[in-house]
N, C-alpha and C positions, 0 to 999 in steps of 0.2 A: 504494499499500500503506499504509494508515494504521493498522492493527491493530499495536499494540505488540508483542503477543506474536509475530505473523508477522515483524515487523521484527527482533526479537531472536533468534529463531530463525534467520533469514537471515543475521544478522551472525555468530552463533556458528558456523553451518556454515561460513561463509567462513574465520572464524578458525581451526576445526579443520583446514581444508584447508591454509591458508597454513602453519600451524605445522608440520603432519605434513610437508608437501614440504619446506619449509626445513629442518627439523631432521634430514629422512632424507638430504637431499643434502650438508648439512653433514658430519653423522658419517660418511658414506661417503667423503668426501674427506680428513677428519681422519684417521680409521683408514688410509685407503690410503697416507697419509703418514707412518705410524708414531706417530702422537700419539694420546693418549687425549682423551675429550671433557672431562675435567677441566682438562688442560692447554689445550684450546681456549678453555674458559669464562675461564681467566686470562688468556690472550692477548686475548681480547675485552674484558675489563674494561680491561685496560691500553690498548688502543685506544682506548676512549672516555675514560679518564682520565689518559693519557700516564704518568703515574708514581704509584706507590704503594709503602707499605711492607708488608713481609710480614703485620703483624696487619690491615691493612685488606684485604688480599687473602684472608686466612683467613676473616675476617668475612664477606667476599663469597661465599665458595665454601663457608661453613659448614663448614669443616674446621680442624683444630687448625694451630697456627703449625708445628709439626714436619712434620705432612703437607705444608703448602703450602711449606716450605723444600725439601724433597724434589722437588716438582713444578718448582719455581723453578730448583733445581741442575739438574735434566734438561735444562730449556729453556735455560738458560745454555750447558750443554755442547753442545746443539744449535745455539747460535750464534742464537737468537730472542730473547734477554733479555741485559740487562747488569744488574749491579748496581753501584750507586754510593752514595757517603757521604751521609748526609742532612747537607744543611748547618746544620740546626737542631740536630741531634744527633749528634755524631760516632760514637756507639755505634750508631746505627740505620743500616740500609740501605734504600735506595730501589731499586725494580726498575722498568724501561722497556724498551720493545721496541727492538731492533736494527732496522736497515734491512731485514734478512732476516725479522725477526719481523713487521715492518709488511707487507712483501710477502707474506709467507706468510697473514696475516690478509685482506688483499685479495683474494688467490686464493680464499679459502674464501668470503668473502662473495659474489663473482662466481658462484661454483660453487652456491652456495645460491639464487641468484636467477636463475640462468639458465632456469629451468622458467616464470617469469615473463614472460621473453622469448618462449618458445615459446607460451605462453597468448597473449600479445598478438598474435602472428601469425595466430592463427585468428579473433580478434574482428573484427567489421567495424568500419567507421570510425565509425558511429553509435554501436555498443556501446562502442567506446574512450572516445568523447565523454563518454557518460554514466558508465561508470566512472570516468572522470578527475574529472568533476565530483562525484561522490559521495564520491570519496576525498579530494578538496580540503575538501568540507564536514566530513568527520570528522575530518581533520586539524586543521582550524581549531578545531573544538569540542573536540577533546582539549587544545589550548594553553589554550583559556580554562579547561576544569576544572582543569588542571594548575596554572595561574595562581594558581587559587583556594585551592589544597592548601597 
């Protein structure tokens, strides 16, 4: 396949499927656990960044500091987050995941990717090899593109 339009359409089709399945399965698990998607997005951000202030989180979630504080308070009460003093500014607080918060995020990640394992069980060895090689090419290309940004 050398047609750029066909390539783009194939890649976009895969992206649509991947995002739909991953988000659907994440949302189901998060909601069944009694949490909202904004709470989950906050937890995922902390999973990637370890520790953040309220303004960093509110900027990432694109909501007010007050709304972010409410989300954080609920997650602190649930035992998934802990607030600590910012060593650079005693007036500010930093938020990070507790071990229970980290475990919850890991469960959601496993749940949202379970369908990929099911898909892998249906592919032949040859198909798995082709897909793995292609994804490796895409991952390496993305790294090159991001290093230029």
